[in-house]
PLY file of the C-alpha trace (Angstrom):
ply
format ascii 1.0
element vertex 324
property float x
property float y
property float z
element edge 323
property int vertex1
property int vertex2
end_header
-13.28 26.23 -15.72
-14.04 23.25 -13.41
-17.11 21.22 -14.40
-19.79 20.52 -11.75
-18.94 16.76 -11.76
-15.25 17.38 -11.25
-16.01 19.92 -8.53
-18.32 17.55 -6.84
-15.78 14.76 -6.94
-13.08 16.97 -5.47
-15.47 18.02 -2.69
-16.10 14.36 -1.91
-12.38 13.69 -1.64
-12.01 16.83 0.56
-14.68 15.51 2.94
-13.07 12.11 3.12
-9.69 13.70 3.84
-11.17 15.84 6.64
-12.86 12.79 8.15
-9.63 10.77 7.93
-7.58 13.55 9.50
-10.10 13.73 12.37
-10.12 10.00 12.92
-6.39 9.94 12.58
-6.11 12.48 15.42
-8.52 10.70 17.73
-7.49 7.07 17.42
-4.04 7.34 18.95
-5.43 9.32 21.91
-8.16 6.72 22.52
-5.56 3.86 22.73
-4.88 2.41 26.15
-1.50 3.10 27.75
0.44 6.03 29.21
2.61 8.03 26.74
4.56 9.43 29.66
6.20 6.03 30.01
7.83 6.42 26.67
8.45 10.18 26.85
10.08 10.26 30.27
11.55 6.77 30.23
11.48 3.99 32.73
11.81 6.48 35.64
8.36 7.99 35.00
7.20 6.51 38.32
9.74 8.56 40.17
8.55 11.95 38.71
6.63 14.29 40.86
3.31 15.65 39.70
4.91 18.99 38.72
7.63 17.16 36.67
4.97 15.09 34.88
3.00 18.23 34.09
6.17 19.81 32.73
6.70 16.81 30.40
3.12 16.96 29.19
3.41 20.65 28.50
6.62 20.11 26.48
4.96 17.71 24.08
1.55 19.63 24.05
-0.57 16.88 25.71
-1.55 19.22 28.59
-4.08 21.06 26.37
-7.73 20.12 26.05
-8.49 17.80 23.17
-10.08 20.55 21.10
-7.06 22.77 21.35
-4.70 19.85 20.51
-6.83 19.26 17.37
-6.58 22.90 16.29
-2.80 22.73 16.75
-2.72 19.55 14.80
-4.54 21.08 11.84
-2.32 24.14 11.91
0.80 21.96 11.91
-0.44 19.99 8.98
-1.24 23.07 6.93
2.33 24.27 7.59
3.93 20.95 6.88
5.06 20.41 10.37
4.42 16.75 11.20
5.85 16.99 14.75
8.62 15.40 16.68
9.05 11.65 17.60
8.85 10.99 21.29
10.73 7.67 20.88
13.44 8.53 18.33
13.97 12.15 19.32
13.92 13.30 15.70
11.73 15.27 13.37
9.01 13.05 11.84
9.56 14.55 8.38
13.14 13.25 8.50
11.92 9.80 9.58
9.38 9.62 6.78
11.87 10.82 4.14
14.21 8.00 5.20
11.52 5.29 5.28
9.30 6.26 2.30
11.66 5.17 -0.48
11.88 1.64 0.82
8.06 1.43 1.02
7.78 2.82 -2.55
10.27 0.17 -3.67
8.21 -2.69 -2.18
4.79 -1.34 -3.24
5.86 -0.28 -6.71
7.67 -3.42 -7.56
4.91 -5.72 -6.25
2.16 -3.87 -8.07
4.11 -3.94 -11.34
4.84 -7.54 -11.09
1.30 -8.53 -9.96
-0.26 -6.45 -12.80
1.77 -8.17 -15.47
1.22 -11.73 -14.02
-2.49 -11.10 -13.24
-3.24 -9.71 -16.63
-1.43 -12.43 -18.57
-2.91 -15.34 -16.45
-6.34 -13.79 -16.32
-6.43 -13.34 -20.13
-5.17 -16.93 -20.73
-7.71 -18.31 -18.22
-10.58 -16.46 -19.95
-9.44 -17.47 -23.46
-9.34 -21.18 -22.25
-12.53 -20.88 -20.13
-13.98 -24.15 -18.96
-10.87 -26.14 -19.56
-8.89 -27.84 -16.80
-6.19 -25.13 -16.78
-8.77 -22.49 -16.29
-10.45 -24.26 -13.33
-7.08 -25.08 -11.71
-5.74 -21.59 -12.03
-9.04 -20.09 -10.76
-8.92 -22.45 -7.68
-5.26 -21.55 -7.03
-5.95 -17.89 -7.12
-8.86 -18.24 -4.68
-6.57 -20.14 -2.30
-3.86 -17.52 -2.67
-6.27 -14.73 -2.01
-7.13 -16.29 1.39
-3.51 -16.61 2.62
-2.53 -14.42 5.52
0.38 -12.14 4.65
2.28 -12.80 7.87
1.99 -16.61 7.34
3.24 -16.38 3.79
6.12 -14.16 4.83
7.21 -16.44 7.61
6.97 -19.47 5.17
9.29 -17.73 2.79
11.74 -16.95 5.53
11.65 -20.58 6.74
12.31 -21.96 3.23
14.55 -19.49 1.43
16.40 -17.91 4.36
16.62 -20.68 6.96
16.42 -24.01 5.06
18.12 -22.95 1.78
20.10 -19.93 2.94
19.90 -18.18 -0.43
18.25 -15.00 0.58
18.37 -12.67 3.64
15.59 -12.79 6.03
15.49 -9.27 7.40
16.48 -5.69 6.69
16.94 -3.69 3.34
20.75 -3.83 3.29
23.55 -5.84 4.82
24.78 -4.03 7.85
28.36 -2.63 7.66
28.92 -4.36 4.30
30.53 -1.35 2.60
29.01 -2.31 -0.71
29.23 0.27 -3.56
27.78 0.65 -7.05
26.46 -2.59 -8.58
27.22 -4.65 -5.40
25.04 -2.30 -3.33
22.30 -2.60 -5.96
22.37 -6.38 -5.82
22.45 -6.28 -2.00
19.30 -4.15 -1.94
17.65 -6.41 -4.57
18.32 -9.55 -2.55
16.89 -8.08 0.57
13.75 -7.02 -1.32
13.08 -10.29 -3.08
11.08 -11.99 -0.23
8.99 -9.02 0.84
8.23 -8.21 -2.88
7.38 -11.81 -3.60
4.97 -11.83 -0.63
3.17 -8.69 -1.68
2.99 -9.79 -5.28
1.46 -13.14 -4.55
-1.21 -11.44 -2.38
-1.95 -8.92 -5.08
-2.11 -11.17 -8.12
-5.52 -12.86 -7.36
-7.48 -9.62 -7.44
-5.98 -8.48 -10.71
-6.26 -11.98 -12.15
-10.02 -12.27 -11.28
-10.71 -8.79 -12.61
-8.96 -9.51 -15.90
-10.58 -12.88 -16.30
-14.17 -11.70 -15.77
-13.59 -8.57 -17.89
-12.23 -10.58 -20.78
-15.11 -13.09 -20.48
-17.47 -10.24 -20.89
-15.54 -8.85 -23.96
-15.41 -12.31 -25.61
-19.20 -12.18 -25.91
-19.31 -8.76 -27.63
-20.30 -8.42 -31.31
-16.97 -6.94 -32.44
-15.27 -10.23 -31.42
-17.58 -12.19 -33.60
-17.06 -9.75 -36.37
-13.28 -10.11 -36.04
-13.54 -13.84 -36.25
-15.98 -13.68 -39.20
-13.29 -11.67 -41.06
-11.02 -14.54 -40.75
-8.50 -12.89 -38.36
-6.11 -15.31 -36.57
-7.20 -16.29 -33.08
-3.97 -14.67 -31.65
-4.87 -11.41 -33.22
-8.49 -11.62 -31.89
-7.22 -12.48 -28.39
-4.53 -9.71 -28.16
-5.65 -6.85 -30.26
-9.36 -7.07 -29.75
-10.33 -8.94 -26.60
-7.42 -8.30 -24.23
-6.98 -4.66 -25.35
-10.51 -3.89 -24.36
-10.70 -6.12 -21.32
-7.66 -4.45 -19.74
-9.41 -1.17 -19.17
-11.08 -2.06 -15.85
-7.79 -3.59 -14.69
-6.04 -0.34 -14.96
-8.31 1.26 -12.44
-8.05 -1.76 -10.19
-4.20 -1.57 -10.36
-4.39 2.11 -9.49
-6.54 1.49 -6.47
-4.40 -1.43 -5.35
-1.28 0.81 -5.49
-2.80 2.96 -2.69
-3.84 -0.04 -0.59
-0.38 -1.63 -1.19
0.96 1.00 1.24
-1.24 -0.39 4.00
-0.32 -3.92 3.04
3.33 -3.22 3.73
2.75 -2.79 7.44
2.54 -6.55 8.16
5.08 -7.54 5.55
7.62 -4.98 6.61
7.20 -6.04 10.26
7.69 -9.71 9.40
10.92 -9.04 7.36
12.07 -6.07 9.60
12.14 -3.96 6.53
12.75 -0.19 7.30
9.81 1.27 5.51
6.71 3.18 6.63
5.01 0.01 7.58
7.69 -0.81 10.01
7.65 2.75 11.26
3.92 2.48 12.04
4.50 -0.74 13.97
7.23 0.90 16.05
5.04 3.91 16.69
2.05 1.87 17.77
4.16 -0.31 20.04
5.67 2.76 21.64
2.52 4.91 21.83
4.39 7.52 19.69
1.28 9.60 18.89
2.87 12.03 16.46
4.55 9.37 14.37
1.33 7.35 14.30
-0.64 10.37 13.11
1.93 11.37 10.48
2.32 7.91 8.97
-1.43 7.25 8.91
-1.86 10.60 7.20
0.69 9.65 4.52
-1.18 6.31 3.88
-4.48 8.12 3.78
-3.23 10.70 1.24
-1.70 7.86 -0.85
-4.97 5.99 -1.00
-6.96 9.14 -1.93
-4.47 10.03 -4.62
-4.64 6.60 -6.17
-8.46 6.71 -6.11
-8.28 10.12 -7.82
-5.87 8.62 -10.35
-8.32 5.80 -11.10
-11.19 8.30 -11.45
-9.07 10.34 -13.96
-7.80 7.38 -15.95
-10.99 5.33 -16.36
-12.91 7.88 -18.59
-9.81 8.56 -20.65
-9.35 4.93 -21.27
-13.02 4.06 -21.85
-14.89 6.47 -24.20
-18.20 4.97 -22.97
-17.53 6.24 -19.43
-16.39 9.57 -20.74
-19.61 9.94 -22.86
-21.81 9.09 -19.91
0 1
1 2
2 3
3 4
4 5
5 6
6 7
7 8
8 9
9 10
10 11
11 12
12 13
13 14
14 15
15 16
16 17
17 18
18 19
19 20
20 21
21 22
22 23
23 24
24 25
25 26
26 27
27 28
28 29
29 30
30 31
31 32
32 33
33 34
34 35
35 36
36 37
37 38
38 39
39 40
40 41
41 42
42 43
43 44
44 45
45 46
46 47
47 48
48 49
49 50
50 51
51 52
52 53
53 54
54 55
55 56
56 57
57 58
58 59
59 60
60 61
61 62
62 63
63 64
64 65
65 66
66 67
67 68
68 69
69 70
70 71
71 72
72 73
73 74
74 75
75 76
76 77
77 78
78 79
79 80
80 81
81 82
82 83
83 84
84 85
85 86
86 87
87 88
88 89
89 90
90 91
91 92
92 93
93 94
94 95
95 96
96 97
97 98
98 99
99 100
100 101
101 102
102 103
103 104
104 105
105 106
106 107
107 108
108 109
109 110
110 111
111 112
112 113
113 114
114 115
115 116
116 117
117 118
118 119
119 120
120 121
121 122
122 123
123 124
124 125
125 126
126 127
127 128
128 129
129 130
130 131
131 132
132 133
133 134
134 135
135 136
136 137
137 138
138 139
139 140
140 141
141 142
142 143
143 144
144 145
145 146
146 147
147 148
148 149
149 150
150 151
151 152
152 153
153 154
154 155
155 156
156 157
157 158
158 159
159 160
160 161
161 162
162 163
163 164
164 165
165 166
166 167
167 168
168 169
169 170
170 171
171 172
172 173
173 174
174 175
175 176
176 177
177 178
178 179
179 180
180 181
181 182
182 183
183 184
184 185
185 186
186 187
187 188
188 189
189 190
190 191
191 192
192 193
193 194
194 195
195 196
196 197
197 198
198 199
199 200
200 201
201 202
202 203
203 204
204 205
205 206
206 207
207 208
208 209
209 210
210 211
211 212
212 213
213 214
214 215
215 216
216 217
217 218
218 219
219 220
220 221
221 222
222 223
223 224
224 225
225 226
226 227
227 228
228 229
229 230
230 231
231 232
232 233
233 234
234 235
235 236
236 237
237 238
238 239
239 240
240 241
241 242
242 243
243 244
244 245
245 246
246 247
247 248
248 249
249 250
250 251
251 252
252 253
253 254
254 255
255 256
256 257
257 258
258 259
259 260
260 261
261 262
262 263
263 264
264 265
265 266
266 267
267 268
268 269
269 270
270 271
271 272
272 273
273 274
274 275
275 276
276 277
277 278
278 279
279 280
280 281
281 282
282 283
283 284
284 285
285 286
286 287
287 288
288 289
289 290
290 291
291 292
292 293
293 294
294 295
295 296
296 297
297 298
298 299
299 300
300 301
301 302
302 303
303 304
304 305
305 306
306 307
307 308
308 309
309 310
310 311
311 312
312 313
313 314
314 315
315 316
316 317
317 318
318 319
319 320
320 321
321 322
322 323
């Protein structure tokens, strides 16, 4: 039986999802521009009024906004995300092709940033007040302020143009014919710069969370008790301080995994990486309403699921939250 708190939380997520779906439907239709230019092509100016009306009827844009919204909700409920005006293909197929690449970038960057942020944050807190702590804290604040597009272009300029050691665009080498391990290495080489960009942008938040969490733990009574027992400092740091301080970081990582999907839009555009972020950019540029709606919906669901994951994990990791 579902408890009142769980039911209330699920109701909140349901309301957020309904609001996001509504906003997702309205925003593309409020954007400036004429979708007929893309649907009918460059010859749209030569179409008669009857021909334009026929094109609008074919894509469902001739209906009142309310009826379009009802049709939109019905299609979502049945798993029909529509048809791309620009690419002339089902949107489900486009998402199925692009989603694995975005998952690769987001998953790899979150994993790396979590490890780096936790280790550096714990070390900084353990050596608080020293020169290394102050320098690392300053560096993280600077990194957190860097624009993602600027960082990506900097990496392209250095590693792809100047040094020529890594590719600057795409996910695979066109017409390479690589198989097996060679194909794996080709995908890895193309993913290095986008993953590096996303990782650097994600590390500061995790680092700061871990640092401040561990600083709070170091002042607890059980840390003083552990030291009074004569335990080695390494044992106190790893088994007592870091182990308890990492609990809030887990929820932060879960939340950042959802927002990492949104962060890939700029990075994938800079590196011409064929993920969902690039698909959104192409859809916005081409006023492809169904693709915009479908990809934004995927991102929204990803963020909500990661928030739900954080809500589920935190009380299981921290008994104090579970008791409260």
